[in-house]
C-alpha positions, 0 to 999 in steps of 0.5 A: 108082754109087760102089759099081759104081766100087769093084767095078770097081776091085777087078776091076782090082786083082785082074787086075793082081795076077794079071798081076804074079804070072804075069809073075814066074812065067812068066819062068822056068816055060817053061824050068824043065825046063832048070833041073832038067836042070842039077840032074841031075833025071831025066824022072820027077823032073821029072814028079813036080815038076809033080805035087806042085805041082798036087796041093798046089793041089787038096788045100789049096784047101778049107782055104784056102776055110775060111780065107777065113771067118776071115781077110780075103781080101786078107791071104791073097792077099798071103801067097799072092803072097809065097809065090811070091816065097819060092819064087823065092828058094829056087830061087836057094839050094842046097837038098837034094832034100827041101827042093826038093820041099817048095818045090813044095808051098809053091808049090802052097799059095801058088797056092791062097791066091792063086786061092781068095781072088781068086775069093772076092772076085770072086764076092762083089763081081761077082755081076751081072757075074761072067762079065765080071769073071772074063774079065778075071781069066783073061786076065791070064796071057795078057798075061804070056805075051806078054812074060815068056818072051821077057824070061826067055830074055834074062835067062837068056842074060845072067845064068843062072837065078840072074838070072831067079829074082832078077828074079821075086823082085823082081816078086813082092815088089812084087805082094805089097805092091801086093795088100795096100795096093790091096785093104785097105779095099775092100768085099770082101764080108761075112765069116761066123764059120763052123766047120770042120765047117760049112764041110765040110758046105757042100760037100755042100750045094753038090753038092745045090744044083748038081743042083737048079739044073741047073748040074752038066752045065755044070760037067762040060762046062767040066771036059772043056774043062780036060782038053783044055787040060791035055793041050795044056799038056803035049803041044802043043809035042811035037805041033808038033815032030811036024809038024817045026817048029823050036824058033824056030818054036814060040817065035814061034808061042807069042808070036804067039798070046799077042799076038793073044789080047790084043785079043780078050780085051778084047772078050770081057771087055766083052761076055761079060755079054750072054749067060748063063753057061750060054750062054757055057759052051756057046759056048766049049766048042763052039769048043774041041771044033770046032777040036780036031776040025779040028786032029786031022782036018787035022793032016797038011796044016796050016801055021803060019797054020792052026795059029795060027788053030786054037790062038787059037780054042781059047784064046778058047773056053777063056776064054769057058768058064772065065769062064762056069763061074766066073760060073755058080758065083758066081750059083748058089752065092752062099750058099757063095762061099768053098767055091765059090771053093775048088771052082773053084780045084780044077778047073784043077790037077786037070784039068791033072794028069788031062789030062797023065796021061791024055795020057801013056797015050793017046800011047803007043797013039794018035797026036795026030790021034786024040786031038784028034778024039776029045776034040773030039767028046766035048766037042762032044757034051756042049756040044750036050747042054747047049744042048738042056737049057738051051733046054728049061729056058728054054721052061718 
């Protein structure tokens, strides 16, 4: 019972750290393009900035997975959070283009340090209730979304970007110290002395293991859901503008969706372990696919309230899917938790980058309705296929 309490405490600690990191970052992230425009950045340079961040996360994640064999993960988490603070500090200073882009790479590496090491801990200490643990973890950014952008706007209005980066720096320094002292001494799993070559070979073993244990199709389904999320993260505001929404309506909409998501995420985090990870992935992806179809099919007649319900439902579906994916990898690949944490971390930035890149090409040729409907149909098809294979396997 004492061990279970310690494990629950670790989940709470990491969720709070995640919230603090995202709260500091989201104070300015929504308005960051405006900051870049003030710095005379072109649209292409703004896009390149985001590309560098996500690419750095994906490239450095495997190396961070290896470092988790050598260095205690709470130290890596603390360093990663500190990296967010250093990034905020660098944004305050007047730096050249070279150092600015180097800062984006630093942010990507810092994110990899935090996310890979956090997932490693959750996979190692919550194997029986991994879906629920990850549901809490993935909910943390939504809590920040409900407050941080509004507070960030007020700080920018009063003190400019210098002020908002300064506040973010203070929050991230606090989060770094909290990460170190709250996780130090906790039962964070057993470390192994693994060579770089052995760690690299484990990725091949993971691929074979996923095929053998039938996890591949469910991981693929969750990846499709993340691609849709990547598209929405980049272009959903533009879609709302195409519906003739005002800027005030969009800001109010985003805040309301985040606020409404909070109580729902609590319920999901408490109940998600009642189903298997495969069932959670299929349920969550079905919701994302179905409501994406509705969004595309009814785009011309949607009002504020209907878009609100659809967007909230997609967010809930995405949370269930991501929690199921991480829980599945934790259960099926527990022998490779450091490498699995790295792979799990790669999914989100790669899908965000791919969804944004693919969306840019598709929008040039098709309207939003077609893209939402097509994406939803593809996800729903594979979700139903996954359910079929899961039921077939369960009957054996």
